[in-house]
Each structure stands twice: as C-alpha cells, then as structure tokens.
A tleap script that builds the chain and sets N, CA, C and O, in Angstrom:
source leaprc.protein.ff14SB
mol = sequence {
  NMET ARG SER MET ASP ASN ARG ARG LYS ARG
  ARG SER VAL ASP PHE THR PRO ARG GLN SER
  GLN ILE ILE ALA LEU ALA ALA SER GLY LEU
  ALA ASP LYS GLU ILE ALA ALA GLN LEU HIE
  ARG SER LEU SER THR ILE ARG THR HIE LEU
  ARG ARG LEU TYR ARG MET HIE GLY LEU LYS
  ASN ARG ALA GLN ALA VAL ALA VAL TRP MET
  ASN VAL ALA PRO ARG ARG LYS GLU GLN TRP
  ARG ALA VAL SER ARG GLY ALA GLU PRO LYS
  HIE CARG
}
set mol.1.N position { 56.651 -54.663 -6.565 }
set mol.1.CA position { 55.603 -53.093 -7.161 }
set mol.1.C position { 55.275 -52.863 -5.185 }
set mol.1.O position { 55.404 -51.825 -4.536 }
set mol.2.N position { 54.680 -54.759 -4.513 }
set mol.2.CA position { 54.026 -54.707 -3.494 }
set mol.2.C position { 54.680 -53.752 -2.594 }
set mol.2.O position { 54.033 -52.934 -1.940 }
set mol.3.N position { 55.968 -53.850 -2.557 }
set mol.3.CA position { 56.847 -53.449 -1.357 }
set mol.3.C position { 57.207 -52.375 -1.794 }
set mol.3.O position { 57.821 -51.855 -0.863 }
set mol.4.N position { 57.211 -51.563 -2.819 }
set mol.4.CA position { 56.919 -50.104 -2.991 }
set mol.4.C position { 55.763 -49.414 -2.552 }
set mol.4.O position { 55.757 -48.226 -2.230 }
set mol.5.N position { 54.908 -50.074 -2.544 }
set mol.5.CA position { 53.695 -49.473 -2.010 }
set mol.5.C position { 53.455 -49.113 -0.261 }
set mol.5.O position { 52.835 -48.228 0.329 }
set mol.6.N position { 54.353 -50.381 0.223 }
set mol.6.CA position { 54.231 -50.608 1.177 }
set mol.6.C position { 55.236 -49.198 2.404 }
set mol.6.O position { 54.984 -48.787 3.536 }
set mol.7.N position { 56.386 -48.872 1.386 }
set mol.7.CA position { 57.298 -47.925 1.791 }
set mol.7.C position { 56.661 -46.750 1.559 }
set mol.7.O position { 57.050 -45.831 2.280 }
set mol.8.N position { 55.857 -46.503 0.827 }
set mol.8.CA position { 55.015 -45.208 0.551 }
set mol.8.C position { 54.551 -44.968 1.669 }
set mol.8.O position { 54.690 -44.080 2.509 }
set mol.9.N position { 53.701 -46.323 1.519 }
set mol.9.CA position { 52.481 -45.882 3.313 }
set mol.9.C position { 52.817 -45.446 4.401 }
set mol.9.O position { 52.255 -44.503 4.958 }
set mol.10.N position { 54.206 -46.354 5.045 }
set mol.10.CA position { 55.004 -45.894 5.585 }
set mol.10.C position { 55.266 -44.885 6.364 }
set mol.10.O position { 55.148 -44.630 7.562 }
set mol.11.N position { 55.902 -44.018 4.801 }
set mol.11.CA position { 56.432 -42.657 4.792 }
set mol.11.C position { 55.594 -42.161 4.953 }
set mol.11.O position { 55.903 -41.438 5.900 }
set mol.12.N position { 53.905 -41.815 4.548 }
set mol.12.CA position { 53.112 -41.136 4.982 }
set mol.12.C position { 52.401 -41.140 6.008 }
set mol.12.O position { 51.245 -40.742 5.858 }
set mol.13.N position { 52.743 -41.486 7.081 }
set mol.13.CA position { 52.138 -42.547 8.572 }
set mol.13.C position { 52.378 -41.315 8.997 }
set mol.13.O position { 53.122 -40.533 8.406 }
set mol.14.N position { 51.501 -40.957 10.498 }
set mol.14.CA position { 52.423 -40.123 11.311 }
set mol.14.C position { 52.067 -40.871 12.399 }
set mol.14.O position { 51.185 -41.729 12.443 }
set mol.15.N position { 52.678 -40.566 13.135 }
set mol.15.CA position { 52.692 -41.255 14.827 }
set mol.15.C position { 52.257 -40.545 15.690 }
set mol.15.O position { 52.851 -39.484 15.885 }
set mol.16.N position { 50.973 -40.902 16.578 }
set mol.16.CA position { 50.649 -40.389 18.001 }
set mol.16.C position { 51.570 -39.784 18.531 }
set mol.16.O position { 52.748 -40.000 18.249 }
set mol.17.N position { 51.127 -38.811 19.502 }
set mol.17.CA position { 52.350 -38.271 20.228 }
set mol.17.C position { 52.752 -39.318 21.356 }
set mol.17.O position { 53.964 -39.529 21.397 }
set mol.18.N position { 52.025 -39.978 22.227 }
set mol.18.CA position { 52.196 -41.188 22.743 }
set mol.18.C position { 53.443 -42.379 21.512 }
set mol.18.O position { 54.507 -42.766 21.993 }
set mol.19.N position { 53.206 -42.619 20.609 }
set mol.19.CA position { 54.142 -43.627 19.810 }
set mol.19.C position { 55.126 -42.591 19.423 }
set mol.19.O position { 55.728 -42.943 18.408 }
set mol.20.N position { 55.460 -41.570 19.821 }
set mol.20.CA position { 56.735 -40.352 19.126 }
set mol.20.C position { 56.637 -40.901 19.930 }
set mol.20.O position { 56.477 -42.076 19.598 }
set mol.21.N position { 56.627 -40.647 21.933 }
set mol.21.CA position { 57.239 -40.606 22.813 }
set mol.21.C position { 57.363 -42.069 23.314 }
set mol.21.O position { 57.643 -42.357 24.478 }
set mol.22.N position { 57.166 -42.815 22.489 }
set mol.22.CA position { 58.002 -43.987 23.401 }
set mol.22.C position { 58.746 -44.378 22.665 }
set mol.22.O position { 59.729 -44.805 23.271 }
set mol.23.N position { 58.897 -44.551 20.839 }
set mol.23.CA position { 59.962 -44.962 20.080 }
set mol.23.C position { 61.368 -43.776 20.277 }
set mol.23.O position { 62.561 -44.018 20.096 }
set mol.24.N position { 60.691 -42.398 20.726 }
set mol.24.CA position { 62.294 -41.462 20.906 }
set mol.24.C position { 62.704 -42.330 22.172 }
set mol.24.O position { 63.858 -42.757 22.137 }
set mol.25.N position { 62.035 -42.618 23.146 }
set mol.25.CA position { 62.447 -43.563 24.149 }
set mol.25.C position { 63.507 -44.672 23.884 }
set mol.25.O position { 64.668 -44.742 24.286 }
set mol.26.N position { 62.855 -45.443 23.168 }
set mol.26.CA position { 63.398 -46.897 22.458 }
set mol.26.C position { 64.234 -46.450 21.990 }
set mol.26.O position { 65.250 -47.056 22.327 }
set mol.27.N position { 64.552 -45.193 20.955 }
set mol.27.CA position { 65.687 -44.460 20.422 }
set mol.27.C position { 66.910 -44.668 20.796 }
set mol.27.O position { 67.992 -45.038 20.341 }
set mol.28.N position { 66.265 -44.212 22.064 }
set mol.28.CA position { 67.703 -43.424 23.346 }
set mol.28.C position { 68.479 -44.589 23.813 }
set mol.28.O position { 69.610 -44.505 24.292 }
set mol.29.N position { 67.528 -46.147 23.577 }
set mol.29.CA position { 68.452 -47.102 23.987 }
set mol.29.C position { 67.749 -47.912 25.239 }
set mol.29.O position { 68.229 -48.903 25.789 }
set mol.30.N position { 66.677 -47.356 25.519 }
set mol.30.CA position { 65.625 -48.022 26.864 }
set mol.30.C position { 65.135 -49.027 26.464 }
set mol.30.O position { 65.084 -49.334 25.273 }
set mol.31.N position { 64.658 -49.754 27.480 }
set mol.31.CA position { 64.468 -50.773 27.823 }
set mol.31.C position { 63.142 -50.808 27.347 }
set mol.31.O position { 63.113 -49.889 26.529 }
set mol.32.N position { 61.957 -51.365 27.383 }
set mol.32.CA position { 60.635 -51.588 27.636 }
set mol.32.C position { 59.836 -51.216 29.138 }
set mol.32.O position { 58.740 -50.804 29.518 }
set mol.33.N position { 61.458 -51.749 29.841 }
set mol.33.CA position { 61.086 -51.722 31.436 }
set mol.33.C position { 61.018 -50.157 32.013 }
set mol.33.O position { 60.275 -49.607 32.826 }
set mol.34.N position { 62.272 -49.649 31.115 }
set mol.34.CA position { 62.920 -48.436 31.775 }
set mol.34.C position { 62.006 -47.304 31.032 }
set mol.34.O position { 61.709 -46.313 31.700 }
set mol.35.N position { 61.600 -47.389 29.848 }
set mol.35.CA position { 60.775 -46.674 29.479 }
set mol.35.C position { 58.733 -46.474 29.763 }
set mol.35.O position { 57.907 -45.620 29.442 }
set mol.36.N position { 58.675 -48.033 30.653 }
set mol.36.CA position { 57.530 -47.853 31.083 }
set mol.36.C position { 57.755 -46.940 32.744 }
set mol.36.O position { 56.938 -46.149 33.216 }
set mol.37.N position { 58.609 -47.201 33.147 }
set mol.37.CA position { 59.137 -46.204 34.452 }
set mol.37.C position { 59.455 -44.678 34.280 }
set mol.37.O position { 59.023 -43.828 35.059 }
set mol.38.N position { 60.191 -44.419 33.272 }
set mol.38.CA position { 59.562 -42.897 32.846 }
set mol.38.C position { 58.629 -42.328 32.595 }
set mol.38.O position { 58.421 -41.179 32.985 }
set mol.39.N position { 57.858 -42.990 31.893 }
set mol.39.CA position { 56.341 -42.737 31.599 }
set mol.39.C position { 55.582 -42.732 32.536 }
set mol.39.O position { 54.679 -41.911 32.697 }
set mol.40.N position { 55.933 -43.903 33.470 }
set mol.40.CA position { 54.746 -43.925 34.923 }
set mol.40.C position { 53.590 -45.042 34.417 }
set mol.40.O position { 52.455 -44.917 34.877 }
set mol.41.N position { 53.883 -46.155 33.452 }
set mol.41.CA position { 53.231 -46.516 33.129 }
set mol.41.C position { 53.310 -48.263 33.283 }
set mol.41.O position { 54.483 -48.616 33.163 }
set mol.42.N position { 52.650 -49.086 33.446 }
set mol.42.CA position { 52.603 -50.458 33.600 }
set mol.42.C position { 53.756 -50.996 31.946 }
set mol.42.O position { 53.463 -50.648 30.802 }
set mol.43.N position { 54.732 -51.679 32.231 }
set mol.43.CA position { 55.509 -52.744 31.457 }
set mol.43.C position { 54.837 -53.035 30.187 }
set mol.43.O position { 55.289 -52.909 29.049 }
set mol.44.N position { 53.233 -53.604 30.715 }
set mol.44.CA position { 52.548 -54.311 29.429 }
set mol.44.C position { 51.553 -52.896 28.806 }
set mol.44.O position { 51.286 -52.735 27.615 }
set mol.45.N position { 51.190 -52.133 29.742 }
set mol.45.CA position { 50.988 -51.199 28.735 }
set mol.45.C position { 51.859 -50.474 27.731 }
set mol.45.O position { 51.296 -50.082 26.709 }
set mol.46.N position { 52.952 -50.276 27.855 }
set mol.46.CA position { 54.630 -50.086 26.639 }
set mol.46.C position { 54.358 -50.952 26.001 }
set mol.46.O position { 53.586 -50.636 25.095 }
set mol.47.N position { 54.773 -52.494 26.041 }
set mol.47.CA position { 54.104 -53.449 25.246 }
set mol.47.C position { 52.873 -52.986 24.574 }
set mol.47.O position { 52.578 -53.077 23.382 }
set mol.48.N position { 52.557 -52.744 25.038 }
set mol.48.CA position { 50.642 -53.202 24.065 }
set mol.48.C position { 51.024 -51.784 23.105 }
set mol.48.O position { 51.105 -51.870 21.880 }
set mol.49.N position { 51.177 -50.882 23.617 }
set mol.49.CA position { 51.474 -49.602 22.268 }
set mol.49.C position { 52.417 -49.922 21.133 }
set mol.49.O position { 52.050 -49.815 19.963 }
set mol.50.N position { 53.951 -50.417 21.562 }
set mol.50.CA position { 54.203 -51.331 20.855 }
set mol.50.C position { 54.008 -52.070 19.735 }
set mol.50.O position { 54.369 -51.753 18.602 }
set mol.51.N position { 53.353 -53.195 20.102 }
set mol.51.CA position { 53.157 -54.233 19.277 }
set mol.51.C position { 51.598 -53.359 18.537 }
set mol.51.O position { 51.667 -53.740 17.368 }
set mol.52.N position { 50.250 -52.392 18.637 }
set mol.52.CA position { 49.406 -51.828 17.981 }
set mol.52.C position { 50.744 -50.921 17.410 }
set mol.52.O position { 50.428 -50.835 16.223 }
set mol.53.N position { 51.802 -50.330 17.512 }
set mol.53.CA position { 51.847 -49.473 16.411 }
set mol.53.C position { 52.814 -50.556 15.155 }
set mol.53.O position { 52.775 -50.545 13.924 }
set mol.54.N position { 53.392 -51.168 15.844 }
set mol.54.CA position { 53.827 -52.114 14.764 }
set mol.54.C position { 52.911 -53.117 13.967 }
set mol.54.O position { 53.361 -54.025 13.269 }
set mol.55.N position { 51.706 -52.875 14.133 }
set mol.55.CA position { 50.616 -53.276 13.156 }
set mol.55.C position { 49.669 -52.435 12.464 }
set mol.55.O position { 48.999 -52.921 11.553 }
set mol.56.N position { 49.548 -51.290 12.782 }
set mol.56.CA position { 49.662 -50.222 12.591 }
set mol.56.C position { 49.987 -49.574 10.962 }
set mol.56.O position { 49.620 -49.333 9.813 }
set mol.57.N position { 51.030 -49.550 12.046 }
set mol.57.CA position { 52.505 -48.527 11.069 }
set mol.57.C position { 52.649 -49.893 9.820 }
set mol.57.O position { 52.651 -49.475 8.662 }
set mol.58.N position { 52.763 -51.403 9.978 }
set mol.58.CA position { 53.337 -52.323 9.412 }
set mol.58.C position { 54.516 -52.702 9.283 }
set mol.58.O position { 55.132 -53.066 8.281 }
set mol.59.N position { 54.914 -52.573 10.683 }
set mol.59.CA position { 56.454 -52.592 10.736 }
set mol.59.C position { 56.764 -54.157 12.031 }
set mol.59.O position { 56.094 -54.644 12.942 }
set mol.60.N position { 58.207 -54.479 11.383 }
set mol.60.CA position { 58.042 -55.339 12.442 }
set mol.60.C position { 58.631 -56.257 12.898 }
set mol.60.O position { 58.616 -57.487 12.911 }
set mol.61.N position { 59.506 -54.892 13.523 }
set mol.61.CA position { 60.345 -54.871 14.861 }
set mol.61.C position { 60.624 -53.566 15.381 }
set mol.61.O position { 60.546 -52.595 14.628 }
set mol.62.N position { 61.016 -53.403 16.871 }
set mol.62.CA position { 61.818 -52.477 17.037 }
set mol.62.C position { 62.708 -51.325 16.132 }
set mol.62.O position { 62.633 -50.100 16.045 }
set mol.63.N position { 63.357 -52.087 15.670 }
set mol.63.CA position { 64.673 -50.858 15.136 }
set mol.63.C position { 64.322 -50.629 13.803 }
set mol.63.O position { 64.903 -49.837 13.061 }
set mol.64.N position { 62.821 -51.726 13.337 }
set mol.64.CA position { 62.319 -50.983 11.977 }
set mol.64.C position { 61.486 -49.424 12.396 }
set mol.64.O position { 61.714 -48.439 11.694 }
set mol.65.N position { 60.562 -49.332 13.541 }
set mol.65.CA position { 59.641 -49.025 13.821 }
set mol.65.C position { 60.429 -47.359 14.171 }
set mol.65.O position { 59.911 -46.260 13.972 }
set mol.66.N position { 61.856 -47.658 14.757 }
set mol.66.CA position { 62.717 -46.390 15.108 }
set mol.66.C position { 63.089 -45.842 13.966 }
set mol.66.O position { 62.826 -44.640 13.910 }
set mol.67.N position { 63.789 -46.446 12.705 }
set mol.67.CA position { 64.008 -45.824 11.451 }
set mol.67.C position { 62.864 -44.997 10.973 }
set mol.67.O position { 62.965 -43.771 10.926 }
set mol.68.N position { 61.724 -45.655 10.598 }
set mol.68.CA position { 60.696 -45.200 10.353 }
set mol.68.C position { 60.233 -43.822 10.394 }
set mol.68.O position { 59.960 -42.983 9.535 }
set mol.69.N position { 60.232 -43.872 12.257 }
set mol.69.CA position { 60.262 -42.533 13.016 }
set mol.69.C position { 60.990 -41.747 12.508 }
set mol.69.O position { 60.399 -40.709 12.211 }
set mol.70.N position { 62.027 -41.760 12.263 }
set mol.70.CA position { 63.287 -41.201 12.689 }
set mol.70.C position { 62.788 -41.002 11.301 }
set mol.70.O position { 62.084 -39.996 11.377 }
set mol.71.N position { 62.784 -41.360 10.280 }
set mol.71.CA position { 62.279 -40.270 8.772 }
set mol.71.C position { 61.347 -39.490 8.514 }
set mol.71.O position { 61.363 -38.561 7.706 }
set mol.72.N position { 60.457 -39.848 9.220 }
set mol.72.CA position { 59.269 -39.190 8.765 }
set mol.72.C position { 58.951 -37.847 8.881 }
set mol.72.O position { 57.980 -37.337 8.324 }
set mol.73.N position { 59.931 -37.114 9.761 }
set mol.73.CA position { 59.991 -35.809 10.028 }
set mol.73.C position { 61.484 -35.503 10.525 }
set mol.73.O position { 62.204 -36.157 11.279 }
set mol.74.N position { 61.688 -34.416 9.923 }
set mol.74.CA position { 63.189 -33.988 10.077 }
set mol.74.C position { 63.086 -33.573 11.493 }
set mol.74.O position { 63.582 -34.487 12.152 }
set mol.75.N position { 62.686 -32.651 12.251 }
set mol.75.CA position { 62.074 -32.614 13.556 }
set mol.75.C position { 62.545 -34.194 14.755 }
set mol.75.O position { 63.150 -34.159 15.826 }
set mol.76.N position { 62.058 -35.225 14.123 }
set mol.76.CA position { 62.210 -36.366 14.449 }
set mol.76.C position { 63.673 -36.286 15.157 }
set mol.76.O position { 63.701 -36.578 16.353 }
set mol.77.N position { 64.377 -36.072 14.792 }
set mol.77.CA position { 66.211 -36.545 15.183 }
set mol.77.C position { 66.250 -35.233 16.044 }
set mol.77.O position { 67.337 -35.166 16.617 }
set mol.78.N position { 65.508 -34.263 16.304 }
set mol.78.CA position { 65.644 -33.372 17.283 }
set mol.78.C position { 65.742 -33.756 18.759 }
set mol.78.O position { 66.475 -33.680 19.746 }
set mol.79.N position { 63.978 -34.445 18.103 }
set mol.79.CA position { 63.292 -35.088 19.756 }
set mol.79.C position { 63.787 -36.039 20.132 }
set mol.79.O position { 63.348 -36.493 21.188 }
set mol.80.N position { 65.513 -37.151 19.082 }
set mol.80.CA position { 65.753 -38.159 19.608 }
set mol.80.C position { 66.868 -37.980 20.651 }
set mol.80.O position { 67.128 -38.655 21.647 }
set mol.81.N position { 67.604 -36.599 20.013 }
set mol.81.CA position { 68.501 -35.911 20.473 }
set mol.81.C position { 67.989 -35.368 21.590 }
set mol.81.O position { 68.980 -34.959 22.194 }
set mol.82.N position { 67.243 -35.174 22.087 }
set mol.82.CA position { 66.048 -34.583 23.600 }
set mol.82.C position { 66.576 -35.232 24.145 }
set mol.82.O position { 67.547 -34.875 24.813 }
set mol.83.N position { 66.067 -36.710 24.069 }
set mol.83.CA position { 65.210 -37.381 25.229 }
set mol.83.C position { 66.890 -38.407 25.080 }
set mol.83.O position { 67.330 -39.061 26.025 }
set mol.84.N position { 67.432 -38.336 24.005 }
set mol.84.CA position { 68.764 -39.057 25.058 }
set mol.84.C position { 70.087 -38.089 25.454 }
set mol.84.O position { 71.274 -38.393 25.344 }
set mol.85.N position { 69.617 -37.060 25.858 }
set mol.85.CA position { 69.861 -35.880 26.615 }
set mol.85.C position { 69.185 -36.270 27.889 }
set mol.85.O position { 69.839 -35.912 28.869 }
set mol.86.N position { 67.901 -36.993 28.218 }
set mol.86.CA position { 67.129 -36.702 29.287 }
set mol.86.C position { 66.153 -36.183 29.241 }
set mol.86.O position { 65.165 -36.544 29.879 }
set mol.87.N position { 66.220 -34.720 28.086 }
set mol.87.CA position { 65.012 -33.917 27.801 }
set mol.87.C position { 63.190 -34.171 27.538 }
set mol.87.O position { 62.958 -34.675 26.439 }
set mol.88.N position { 62.527 -34.018 27.995 }
set mol.88.CA position { 61.128 -34.736 27.636 }
set mol.88.C position { 61.019 -34.346 25.888 }
set mol.88.O position { 61.583 -33.430 25.289 }
set mol.89.N position { 60.204 -35.262 25.425 }
set mol.89.CA position { 60.369 -34.828 23.893 }
set mol.89.C position { 59.052 -34.130 23.748 }
set mol.89.O position { 58.079 -34.474 24.418 }
set mol.90.N position { 59.012 -33.114 22.848 }
set mol.90.CA position { 58.220 -31.719 22.081 }
set mol.90.C position { 56.719 -32.049 21.508 }
set mol.90.O position { 56.847 -32.058 20.283 }
set mol.91.N position { 55.939 -32.207 21.701 }
set mol.91.CA position { 55.073 -32.891 20.579 }
set mol.91.C position { 54.695 -31.775 19.633 }
set mol.91.O position { 54.431 -30.912 20.471 }
set mol.92.N position { 54.500 -31.234 18.537 }
set mol.92.CA position { 53.832 -30.015 18.165 }
set mol.92.C position { 52.548 -30.740 16.998 }
set mol.92.O position { 51.737 -30.003 16.437 }
savepdb mol mol.pdb
quit
C-alpha cells in the first residue's frame, strides 16, 4: 500500500523548468560535467540540483528521475527528442 501511495505522489509532481532542463539533458546521455558546461553552471551546482530533485520527488537515482520525468506529461518526450538533437528545451 505504501509503495502505491509513493507512485501516486511521484506521478502528481511537477518539475521546475530548471529541473526539467537538467533531466532532459541527462536523458539525452550527457554527464553532469557536460550538463554544467552546456548550462554555464558549475559541476557542483548541477549535482546540487540533482540531489535536491531526487530528495524532493522521492527518487533514488538518475535513471529513476528520467523515467518519472518522461512519464509526467507526454510533452516530455518531445522535449527529450529536441534536447537529444541539440535544441534547447521549451518550457510551458
């Protein structure tokens, strides 16, 4: 029962624009260092964003974060495809 509540909670979460941007880049296969370079932020800033994102949404790792992010809304897959082609993700 408890795990079902956690799954419902995660599905109802909304990622901030910065979280979405970082997760989209992670989903496209970039390492933390590459994400930092692309966003003109320090490596520690990116890792802090990721740690807070995991904690805020009850996630255990990067793969789980990407999976949840892609399932939150159908447009996530479009953002991921755009980022994987080198385009900036659009936030609505």
